[in-house]
N, C-alpha and C positions, 0 to 999 in steps of 0.2 A: 504493500500500500503505498501511497506517496500523499504525503500532507502539502498540499499547495496554498501558500501562504501569499494571499493574490489580493490585487484592486484592476480596475477596469482600465488598463493605461496599455500602449503599445507593447511594453515589455512584459507585461502581464498575459496579454494574448498570445504571445510568442509561445507562452509553457500549456496553456488549456489549448492550444491548436495540437500541439504533439502529443498530449495526451489523449485527445479525441482522434486524433489519426490512430494513434496505435491500440486503443481500447486499454492503456495500463490502468489499473483501478487506482483512483484518487480521491482524494477529500480535500474539499477546498474550506480553508479557513480565511475570511474575509480580513483583509487589513485596510481600514478607511483610511487613507492618506488624508482626507479633509478633516478627519475628526482628530488625527495625531495616534494613531492605532501604531505607527512605524515606532514609536518612541518606547512602547512597553515593552519593560525588560526582558519578557519570554520572548519577544520579536528577534530584539536587540541581539540576544543569545545566539540565534542562528543568521542573523543578517546584520554585522558591527555597522555596516554603512547605512543603516535606516532606511533602506530602499527595497520595494517590491520588485522582482519576485523571489521567494527563497521556498526551498522544499527540504522536506526530510524524509528520507526514503527507510521506511521503518523495517524493509527486508532486504536489504543490501546482498549484492551478490556474493560477497564474502562470508555470508551467513553471520557477522557480528553486529556489533552495537549500529544502532541507527546512525546513518550518514546525514548531515545537513551542508545543503551547497546554497551561496548566494551568488547572483549576476548572472543576468538569463541567459549570455550566452555561455556559462560554465555549465548552466543547468540543462540547455539543449546539447550540450556534448555528454555530459554525463547520462542522461536518460537515452541518447542514441545507442552509446555504447553498452548500457543496460540491456536494451532492447533488441540490438543488434538491427537496429531501422534507422533509416533517412539519414547514416553516414557509411558511405563506402567502405569495406574492409581494405581494398588495394592501395598503395602507396599513393599514385597519381590523384585516384579517385578522392579519397580522403584530403588530400593537399586543397584540390580545388574545391570543396566544400569549406574547409577550416579557413581559407582565405579569404571569402567571401564572407563567412561568417563573422571574421574579425573585421572587414569591411563594415559591414551593418555597425558594429560594435562599438568602433572608434569614429564613425563619419556618419553615415547616414542617421542614425539615432541622436547623437548628440548636436548633429548639425538643424536637423529637424526640431529637436526639441527646444533650442535656443531661439529657431524660426518660432514656435508657438509661443516660448516666452515673452519675446519683444510683440509679435505681432496680437497676441489675444490677452496676454495677462500685464505686462510692465504698465504700470501706474502713469506712466510718462512714456510717449510715443516718442520714439527718437529715431529719426529718418536712416540715420547711418546704421543703427545696430540692425533694424529692419532691412534696409538694402544687402547689409552684408551676409544676413542669414538667409533669406529670402533667394538670393542670388546664388548660395552656395549648396542650398537645397535644389535650385534647378540644376546647377553643375551634377550634381549627384546623381539625379535622376536621370539625367543623360547618360552618365556612365553606366547605369543599368541598362538604360535603352540598350545602348549599344552593345552590352553585354549579351542582351537577349534576341538579337538581330538573327541569329543563328542557331539559337537552341531554345528548345521550349520552355526549360527553367534553370535557373540562375548557374548550376554546376552541371547541368547535363540532366539527370534524372531529379524528380522531386527530392529535397532535403531539408534539412535544417538551415542551410543557408535561405530558402525561398520563407521559411516559416518566420524567420528573424526579421527579414527584410519588407514583408508583406504589410503587417501591422502600423508599420512608420508610412507606409503607403495611404492607408486607408483615409487617414485625414489631408489629403492632398487639396482640396477646397481651400481649409484653413491654412493651409501652407503657402497658400496664393500661387499653385499649380494647377496645370490644365493636363489632364493625361490624352488629350487629344493631340498635345505636342510631341507626345512619346510614344507611336503606336506600337512598338514592341513590348516596352512598358505596360500599356493598356490592355494589350491581348494577354500576358502572362496577369495582371492583375484580376483580369475577370475570370480567368483560369481558375485561379486559386479561389477567389470570392464564391465560385460555384462549388465548391468542393465541400458534403455533406459535413465532414470535421469540421470546415471551417463555420460554416453555418450554425453549428451546436456550438461552438466555442463563443461565438459573437452573441448567440441566445441566453448563454449563461452569464455575460457580462449583464447583460439589459436585466435579467431578475436580480443580480446581485446589487448593481448601482442603479436606484432608480431616480436618484437627485444629483447629477452629474454638474454642480454649480458650485463655483469658487468665490467664497465670501470674503471678507475682510480677514475674519479669523483664519481661514484655512490659507488664504493667501500668505499670511505670515508664517504658517506653520511649512507650509512648501517652500518658499523662498526667502526666508528670514533667517536662515541657520547660520551658524559660524563655528569656530572652535570654542569662542567662549561661551557661545549661546546655542548649543548644539539643536536644541529643539523650537528655535526659531520664536519661543516664548517671551513675551513682554514682561520687563520687571515690575 
């Protein structure tokens, strides 16, 4: 059984997509990041960076004590290795998947995340910051579009590289991107969106988070953290 500490963000969706694709038994433990659940001691014990998602594998392959994993890319790799699914066993196939997984973790996710912040959430609209991250998101869409010009999925067969990237393309309108400008990416996006496991994963999100609204309080929790003030709370 996988205990999934989860909220309805792109990084959270990566893991529910994988679990739904494989049918691996899992239990969702909601971590409402707008309410500050990510600072609870029991969550920090498995996710010291206070970010979702995190998992606890209660039945690891070695038969030992439960294994906890944080960081969505590490979770996808762990689960793929555990199940033997969506990560090739051969050297070259594995390298293809892993480099595109890391591309998402180091590029598409962080840049699109900054795009979301400055376009949607920043209290002051800063044209330079908005332009910087909207343009970089656009560049990364172009990278993915070119990659998909001669293959169905990012690394050939459907893999954890696709599961990692897809949720960050879902909010393309919020990122000020048009999929019509990226025909190969659009074809890939629509193919993945129609997969039954992906449909189930996003239906789960709608049941768990019925009020996805950022308030002043949640804004402080989400964006006001520092080393001296790790919870973003106001003294």
